C-alpha angles and dihedrals in degrees: 000000000000121000118262100225130187088249091059090051090051091049088051090056091051088048090054091056087063088050092054090048091054092048091051088048088053090052089051090052092051091047090050089054090051090050091052091049088052093048090051094053090131087075117074119250096249092055092051093049090046095055092042089054092050091054093046093049089055094048092046093051091053092047094047091047091054090049092045089232123151108245089217091060127226119348093253123118097213093050093049090046091056091043090057092043092049091048093050096051090040092054091049090050093052092049090052093046093049089052090051092049091052094049105034134054105277097244091050093052094047093046091053089055088062090065089078095098097070090049090050090049092053093047090046089056093048100039107026102029097241119158122263106234133195090252089056092054094046090047092052092050094046093048091047090052091048092051090049091053093049093047094035094187116205093235088063104032101034135227097320091078091043091054090052090051091051091054092051097045101041099246101333134093094214091113091059091047093049091051092049091051092048091050091050092048092048091049090049086055090052090052092050090047087054090059090046090054090052088054089052089055089051090051093047114170094330092102131045114252090236089056088058091052090047092053089049091055095047095046091045093064098066091035093057091049092048093046091049091052094047098045105024100028096238137093090212110113094156091080123207090323092165088062095047115116124219087258090056092053091046092052092048090052090048092053090058095045093045091052093049091042090055090054093045097048094045092049090049090052093049089056087064102032139044121259089240092064089040089060090062095042093049090057087072086082087082091049092051091050091053089051091050089047092055096042103039117007106039093196119164113259115188129210091257092060092046090051093049092048092049091050096051095039092046093053092047089054091049090052090048091053091048091051091046092053091047090049091052091050091052093049110085139162102228098184133009101187120117096260105037106031109137135161110215119226117240114267113268096196102113136145142182125008095355093053091048092052089048090055092046090052091055112091089201088066096044119104 
């Protein structure tokens, strides 16, 4: 066995900086996708998700062909069942999130997506038998408080918010109602993503990450058509494609590539960095969306939303630091002699809120 020298440890630290860079680049790609969805708000949600799925199916097939991996995954009934289940809940989550992005200020919508971990922790307790920990309870309370601040319903915050809504909507409170609906839909998406993450834990490493994304794309196609029929009264998810300009087609293509790029860069970063550090780096998605908001969208963001965002983001960073400290404690050099030097990998046994955040930080498990 080769010696684990101090030089190798130093090189490893330098190597991890590249990992952090790739993860931040992945967060930038995801945030770019969210910005494009916001810019294309004139298209209905089902049409956007449909075209994104088409692009991702094409990219996945090329990637799987190069890897010589069966797109259907391993020949195991239970694995394929969870792949389909994960894809179904993942597709529903993306549809809900895209709706939220189109109807809420971009930072609000993206912040609400980061409330998935407490949902995942609850479902893991109910469906997988994991233990409910103190961190899970604190995470659920903090996220609930953050959501309440972002939504700031009048029944909780009083007439001051209602008066603001009247000024914005010229005598009606429809703006407040629309925001409340969008918040509820986005949170429903976070809950469904929580179930999808539990399915990922059941699958484990028995299926390639690209296979999961491929299943998502395939299952999304009928789900968008069914959702469009149920909610919009039409099976047409192609939109008014005859009226689409070249710019529209380019932006739709870019949505798919940005989503896949986010997954690819984040996965590349995770190959060079621990999931604990990835948790912190992934949080830059919220920072990117605020930058895009200031530079391109110029939507009004009130102090309540800023407070809710700070609360949720702050707690995610605290969890990330806790996981990072635990990871460092579990990483030991057990022998430095020339024949037995070995750097132990960080422990991967994790449950609850921390495990859910780890999954959310992994681009390979994003939708």
